[in-house]
C-alpha positions, 0 to 999 in steps of 0.5 A: 451493491456489490463491492470489489476491493483491489490491494497491491503492494509497494506501488508508488502513486507517482508511477501511475499516469493518473497521478502525473507519471508520463513514462510508465504505462498504466492505462487500466488504472488511469481509466478507473481514475477517469471513471471515479474518484481519485484521492490525491491526499491518501496517506499510509497509517500503520506501516508497513505491509501487514499493519496497513492491511489491519488498518484497511480491513478493520478501520483501526490503527495498530501502530500504537498497539500490535504492529505487525500481527494478526487481527487482534480481538475486538476488531471486526473486519469489513468482510465480517460486517458485510457477511452479517449483512448478507454478502457473499464474501471471497478473498483471493490473494497471492500474498504469502505474508498474510497466509503464514501460520498464525495470521488470520486475515482470512477470517470472515470470508466465505471463500479463500483462495491462496495462490501459491509459489511466490517469493519465499513460499516453500512450494517447488522442490525439484532441482533447478539450475540458475545464475544469480541475477547480480552480485549477491552483495547488492541484494537484500538478504538473498539467503532468505529468498533467492533459491526459493524464488528461482525454484518457484520461477522455474514453473513460469512459462507464460505471462499468465503464470506470474503473480498478479496475472494468476491472482486477477485470473482467479478473481475473474473465474470467481466472478464468472461463477458468482456474479449472480449473487444478490450482493458480494464482496470480492477482496483481491490482494496481490503481492505485486509490485513488491520486489523481487521484480522480474516480469517477462522480459518484454515489459522491462525491455520497453523501459530500458531497451538494450541494457546488458548489465546486472539485474538488481531485482531486489535491491538491498535497503540501504543508502543510495550509492552502491548501485551505479546510475545504470543499475538503478535505472534498470531497477526502476525499469523492472519495477515499472514493467511489473506495474504495467503487467499488473495494470494490464491484468487489472484491466482484464478484471475490469473488462470482465465486470463489464462483460458480466453486466454488473458494472452498474451495480458494483463499487470498485476500490484500488489501493496500495499499502506504501511506496518505495525509494528509488534513490530519492532522499539518498535511500533505496528501499522502504525502510532501513535494515542497516541499523534497526535502531535508526528508522527512516523518515516517511517521505511522500514516495513511501507514505502517500499512496494511490486510492481510486474508487468507482461506484454507480452513485459517485461522480466520474473524473473527480479529484479529491483533496480530502485527507484520508487514510486506509482506516477511512476506506472501509467506512467510506465503501460501506456508505457507498454501497448503502450501509451505515458506516461503523462508529466503533472504529478510528476510520471515518467515511469520506462520502458525506464530504465527497457529496458536499454534505459533511465535514472532511473525515480528518484534519491530520493523517499520521504515518507511523511504525510500531510506537512501542519501541524502546525510548532510544529507538529512532522511529519516525512519525510523519504528520500530514495536514494536506499542506505541511508534513512534519517528520518527527522522531521525538528525542531520537532525531531532529525534526524536519518540516516540508511544504508538500504543496510548494515542495512536492519532492520534500527536498527543502526542510523549512522548520527553521522558518516555520517552527510555529507550524511544526509545533502546531502539528506536534500538538495536533499529533499528540491529541490524535494519539490520545483520541485513538487510545494510545497510552499516556506513556506513549504520548509522553514519549512522543511529546518532545519536538526534538532532542533535548 
């Protein structure tokens, strides 16, 4: 069986129709959900972008070891495992962070296609005149990207020139030339819907018609309040428009799979790496850059991600409450396409539980950034069990506890009424760290529930 994996950046699950959104148009991903399995409790493990890719490719967490880094020795990515089984493997991406010198996420692929010219990629040099979209104080570090962004934007004439359309088009062309292989892995990674958001104007106009104010296309990661409600709503519209554009081009890719007659022999998975705060919890962004010693919590807007899997041997229109993380995706997909799930990784296949023939892959899921920080650094871990979420920063901050079922927006901290639940989650978390190979010093550093 063939395998197509689609990864996108910074997509909130609650901006998809299949996860309950009623105002953002995502018909293609909604259709993928209706024809396969929709995972309702998938949580980021290693945060953010590059560590999540390591979790996904290698099925091993890195929030306690290397963090934002290349694939470390001793890890075998899924593309290498499938290549050893006779798969033709291809990687098509516009994700510049995976392509910078020193990164090695292209290893194990027979073919690699880097799509150029996105975000700060040093690509276009000819003179370009542009007006900043808003007061520069409202943008995140504009000196690092703004000029290159507008230079690269200058060559976009048609919708097909934007990132996700280019990447999905390249994937379609690869399929047309390679669909007759006995079996293949096509791994697609698009930087959309990461900011800056500036899709063709008709997409934004559909969500915020008539807006005439400043366009904050890459908001400063900060506490909410520096944007007016109109500016914030327009940023949401820019984000939603980028999602709808990406969805349309994913739909064209899925149509091409049908056109080529390989849908009945192809498994397809779609996942994002994390979400983004659009004012919820008083935050704008996905993590703080204000004071790097004081990290933010991982509420569901950031930590809970979409995961959709369609395959000929899976039921259609199924919603799963299994607790899963990106490390579990590779083992699950390998079993779906008829291979044995690897046993030398942190991830576990969810297929037996999906088929009603085995246990759930995990009892808790942990979202965390690099735990190797100095003791005084406020780095949160979010510990989820499917009902409760504990926001835990050890001695650096007071813990928070939320019932994610009764309080899905996580607005009511109930730790005072359920201290026993928080303690149980903490004990399970410490054992979890030990199981994945964290050092005892790390575990001891995470042992306190709250500041002494």
